[in-house]
PABAMI-651640 format. One record per residue (C-alpha): residue number from 1; residue in three letters; x negated, y negated, z negated. Coordinates in Angstrom, 3 decimals. Layout:
% residues N
ATOM  nr rest       xx       yy       zz
ATOM NUM  ALA        X        Y        Z
...
END
This chain:
% residues 119
ATOM  nr rest       xx       yy       zz
ATOM   1  MET  -59.791   15.914   34.593
ATOM   2  ARG  -60.119   19.447   33.366
ATOM   3  ILE  -60.722   20.606   29.822
ATOM   4  GLN  -63.492   23.162   29.598
ATOM   5  ALA  -64.825   25.165   26.708
ATOM   6  THR  -68.183   23.815   25.554
ATOM   7  ASP  -70.869   25.143   23.310
ATOM   8  THR  -70.409   23.437   19.922
ATOM   9  ALA  -74.088   23.952   19.090
ATOM  10  ALA  -75.031   21.657   21.973
ATOM  11  ARG  -73.572   18.589   20.284
ATOM  12  PRO  -73.371   17.687   16.608
ATOM  13  LEU  -70.061   17.777   14.818
ATOM  14  GLN  -68.449   14.423   14.283
ATOM  15  ALA  -67.459   13.624   10.744
ATOM  16  THR  -63.824   12.614   10.504
ATOM  17  ALA  -61.738   11.701    7.529
ATOM  18  PRO  -59.422   14.529    6.486
ATOM  19  GLN  -55.832   13.869    7.392
ATOM  20  LYS  -53.100   14.416    4.869
ATOM  21  LEU  -50.270   16.631    6.018
ATOM  22  PRO  -46.866   15.036    5.959
ATOM  23  THR  -45.544   18.148    4.268
ATOM  24  ALA  -47.842   17.574    1.299
ATOM  25  ASP  -46.302   14.138    0.786
ATOM  26  ALA  -42.822   15.611    0.981
ATOM  27  ALA  -43.700   18.422   -1.429
ATOM  28  GLN  -45.178   15.965   -3.937
ATOM  29  ALA  -42.121   13.737   -3.663
ATOM  30  VAL  -39.776   16.675   -4.236
ATOM  31  ALA  -41.866   17.872   -7.185
ATOM  32  GLY  -41.804   14.357   -8.676
ATOM  33  ALA  -38.058   14.121   -8.215
ATOM  34  PHE  -37.430   17.360  -10.087
ATOM  35  SER  -40.044   16.892  -12.806
ATOM  36  GLY  -38.151   14.031  -14.407
ATOM  37  ALA  -40.899   11.509  -13.685
ATOM  38  HIS  -38.311    9.277  -12.065
ATOM  39  ALA  -35.034    9.491  -13.955
ATOM  40  PRO  -32.299    7.097  -12.820
ATOM  41  THR  -29.599    6.331  -15.322
ATOM  42  ARG  -26.537    7.239  -13.254
ATOM  43  ALA  -25.556   10.273  -11.200
ATOM  44  ALA  -24.914    8.016   -8.195
ATOM  45  ASP  -28.506    6.787   -8.432
ATOM  46  ASP  -29.680   10.396   -8.540
ATOM  47  ALA  -27.700   11.249   -5.423
ATOM  48  ALA  -28.934    8.146   -3.599
ATOM  49  ASP  -32.544    8.813   -4.572
ATOM  50  PHE  -32.319   12.450   -3.549
ATOM  51  ALA  -30.664   11.530   -0.248
ATOM  52  GLY  -33.403    8.976    0.397
ATOM  53  LEU  -36.042   11.524   -0.492
ATOM  54  LEU  -34.600   14.008    1.971
ATOM  55  ARG  -34.249   11.337    4.643
ATOM  56  ASN  -37.917   10.346    4.244
ATOM  57  ALA  -39.056   13.964    4.347
ATOM  58  LEU  -37.071   14.638    7.516
ATOM  59  THR  -38.461   11.460    9.073
ATOM  60  ARG  -41.995   12.714    8.395
ATOM  61  VAL  -41.185   16.121    9.894
ATOM  62  ASN  -39.734   14.431   12.965
ATOM  63  ALA  -42.839   12.238   13.298
ATOM  64  ALA  -45.072   15.321   13.136
ATOM  65  GLN  -42.994   16.978   15.860
ATOM  66  GLN  -43.243   13.882   18.059
ATOM  67  GLN  -47.022   13.660   17.548
ATOM  68  ALA  -47.327   17.306   18.568
ATOM  69  ASP  -45.254   16.645   21.695
ATOM  70  VAL  -47.503   13.724   22.650
ATOM  71  ALA  -50.637   15.806   22.033
ATOM  72  VAL  -49.344   18.652   24.211
ATOM  73  GLU  -48.404   16.189   26.942
ATOM  74  ARG  -51.909   14.682   26.843
ATOM  75  VAL  -53.447   18.151   27.191
ATOM  76  ALA  -51.109   19.022   30.050
ATOM  77  THR  -51.919   15.828   31.955
ATOM  78  GLY  -55.653   16.105   31.284
ATOM  79  ASP  -55.865   12.911   29.237
ATOM  80  ALA  -56.978   14.711   26.074
ATOM  81  GLU  -60.694   14.824   25.464
ATOM  82  ASP  -60.484   17.378   22.705
ATOM  83  MET  -58.012   20.240   22.785
ATOM  84  HIS  -58.393   21.139   19.102
ATOM  85  GLU  -56.635   17.905   18.130
ATOM  86  ALA  -53.554   19.058   20.034
ATOM  87  VAL  -53.686   22.458   18.350
ATOM  88  MET  -54.007   20.808   14.935
ATOM  89  ALA  -51.015   18.565   15.662
ATOM  90  LEU  -48.985   21.608   16.707
ATOM  91  GLU  -49.922   23.482   13.527
ATOM  92  LYS  -49.033   20.495   11.327
ATOM  93  ALA  -45.654   20.235   13.006
ATOM  94  ASP  -45.099   23.986   12.655
ATOM  95  ILE  -45.946   23.969    8.949
ATOM  96  ALA  -43.710   20.951    8.324
ATOM  97  LEU  -40.815   22.597   10.158
ATOM  98  ARG  -41.274   25.880    8.263
ATOM  99  LEU  -41.309   24.025    4.948
ATOM 100  THR  -38.145   22.173    5.922
ATOM 101  ALA  -36.425   25.431    6.840
ATOM 102  GLN  -37.449   27.031    3.516
ATOM 103  VAL  -36.240   24.051    1.476
ATOM 104  THR  -32.950   24.047    3.373
ATOM 105  GLN  -32.478   27.771    2.851
ATOM 106  ARG  -33.187   27.530   -0.866
ATOM 107  ALA  -30.889   24.533   -1.282
ATOM 108  VAL  -28.049   26.436    0.377
ATOM 109  GLU  -28.722   29.463   -1.851
ATOM 110  ALA  -28.726   27.241   -4.942
ATOM 111  TYR  -25.442   25.628   -3.880
ATOM 112  LYS  -23.858   29.055   -3.382
ATOM 113  GLU  -25.103   30.194   -6.783
ATOM 114  ILE  -23.733   27.085   -8.505
ATOM 115  SER  -20.373   27.443   -6.777
ATOM 116  ARG  -20.095   31.043   -8.061
ATOM 117  MET  -20.621   29.974  -11.670
ATOM 118  GLN  -17.598   29.997  -13.910
ATOM 119  VAL  -17.007   26.904  -15.968
END
């Protein structure tokens, strides 16, 4: 089966429910964690919650990467009916990975800044 470009005017657009990016969930969770909306009583709870938050965010990024891999494989084997779905999956995975890299970079910079502070 070969994927060919078709005229979009020839067939009506199908209405689909908008999909929420996994990075939006991660960004909202990080914003909630730092806004004080969820304030555990002990520092150990804070560390555990933050570690869990990061673990969940990385799990979502990994899932987006895996979905993109499956979509590309389907396009390569000819099983995909619509190529734009594969492109959208690739873009979601790319955005999630970029966000992860930015958060990591800023966390490292913050750690370095804190370690330079004099007590």
